[in-house]
N, C-alpha and C positions, 0 to 999 in steps of 0.2 A: 477462552473458547477451547472446547475439547470435542473429539469426534462423537458422532451419534447424538447431536443436538444437546450437548451438555455445556454449561458454563460453570466455572468455579471462581470464587473470590473470597477474600478475607474482609471481615468487617473491622470496625475501629478497635475492637478488643482482640484482634488477630485470630478470631474464630473462623474456621474454614467452612464455606457453604458451597453446595452444588445444586444446580437447578437443571432439571431435564425439561426441554421444551417439546411441544407437539410437532414441530416442524423445524427444518433448517432456517426457513424464513423468519419464524418467530424468534429463534435464537439470535439471528443477525439483527433483527429490529431491536431486541432488548439490548444487545451489545452497543448499538448506535446510541440508544438513549443513555446508557451508562457513560459513554464518552462525552455526550452533550452535558450531562449532569456534572461530570468532572470539570468541564470547561466553565460552567456557570458557577461552580463552587470555588473556583480559583480566584483569590483576590486580584492577582495579576497573572495573565497568561504570558509567560516569557519564554516558553519553549513549545515544541510541537507535541500535541497530545495525539496518541494513536491507540486504536483498539482493533485487534484482529477480529475479523468476521468469519473467515475460513482460513485454516492454517496452510493448506497447500502441501506439496510433497517435495522431497529432495533437499538439497543444500540451500541454506539461506544466502541471499545475494549480498555481495560486498562491493565496495568501490571498484570501478573498472569493468564490472559485469554489464553486458548489454541486455536490455529488456524490451519487450513489447507489452504495452500497457493499455487496458481499457479503463476509462475514468469518467467520472462526472464531478463537476465542481459547483458548489453553492456558495452564496454569500451567507455569512453567519449574521442574522438580524433578529432583533427582539428575542434574544436568548435561545434561538433555534435556527432551523434551516430557513433561509430566505430563497430568493430566486436562483435558478440555475444560470450560471454565466458561461459555462463551457461543458461539452461532453463529446466523446467520440463513441459512445456505447452503440448507437444505432447507425454508425457509419462503417464503411468497408475498411478504412485504414486505422490501424492501431498506432499509438504513439511509440516511436522508437527512441530509446533513451539509454545513454551510457552513464551509469551511476557514478557520480563524483566528477563529472566533466564540467559542471557549472552551467549547463545549457537550460536548466529549469530552476524554478525558485528553490531557495535553500531548504525550505520546509519539506519539499518532496524528497530531496537528497537525504535529509535526515530521517524522515518518516518512513521511507521505504527500505532502509537497511534491514537485512535479516529476513525479508519476505521470501517466500518460496513459490515455485511455479504452481499456478492454480490458486494461490493465496489471494484473499481479499482483505483489505484493511481500510479503516475509517481514519482519516487524518483531520485534525483541527489545527490550523496554522495561523499563528498571530501575525499581525501586520509586519513586524520586523523580520520575519522569516518568509514573507511573501512579497508584496509589491510596495510596502511601506507607505510613506506620506504621499508619494506620487500617484499610486493606484495605476489603473490602465484606462485611458480616456474612453468614455462611452460604455465601459464594461464593469470596471471594478473601482468603486469610490476610494478616495484616499483613506488610509488607516483602516482598511477592511480586514477582518478575520475571515479566513476561508475554510470551507469544509470540502473534503474530497473523499470519494469512495474510489479506491484504486484496486485493480485486479491485474496480477502478473499472468499474462497469457503465454509468453515464451521467454526463455532465458538462454543466453550464451555466456558461459562463464569465461572469465579472463585468464585464469590460471590453467595453463595447459602444460603437459609434460609428455614425454615419449614413453609408451608402454613397453613391456618386455618383448612384445612381438614387433616393435618398431613403429606401430601405429600411434598416432597422436590421440591421447585420451585426456579428459579433464581430470585434474587431481582432486576435484571437489564434487564430482558427479559419478554416476555409475558408468563403467566402461562399456556397457551394452550399446551397440550401434543404434542409431535412430532408425525406426521402422520405415521412414520415408526419407529418401535423400532430399536434401534441401540446399539449393545453391546459395542462399543467403546466410547459411551457417547457423540458423536458429533450429532448435529441436522441434519436432513436429508437435502439434497440439495433442 
């Protein structure tokens, strides 16, 4: 995924291709289908597949960073998207998550590394990286592959150091102050 509705990829003969789409939505829909096609063409899905939909801005997130996430989760059924089993997109509360803390499924921890603020990513997570053979009663059948669309709305970086003026600044983000003071320590939208 590249800015201005472009996608670029290599084919089997390592030839580079670029496609310009008529809208950001069309580029994202194409990228989702590419990720689903990768999943369906894998003989065994043994790791998290991900596809960036929007790149976002700033530094990529690492273990220890705190994020606020908007997400939707689907069951992967009949080689494509099945029913939605969870979403916070139309709710007031974002999911707060400290990356690497083990509070969410392993597939999220792995699939979200390197995302940037404002970034959107499509994740396809095999059962071993999700809820495995036990599933979640009444919501996720045993041995389910899951699909998530995740968007990083806010980021609080873990690595902080003292700037030359004595103020604390992030070593991985711009030292410019947040335009809106926020008591929870997250940067403004």
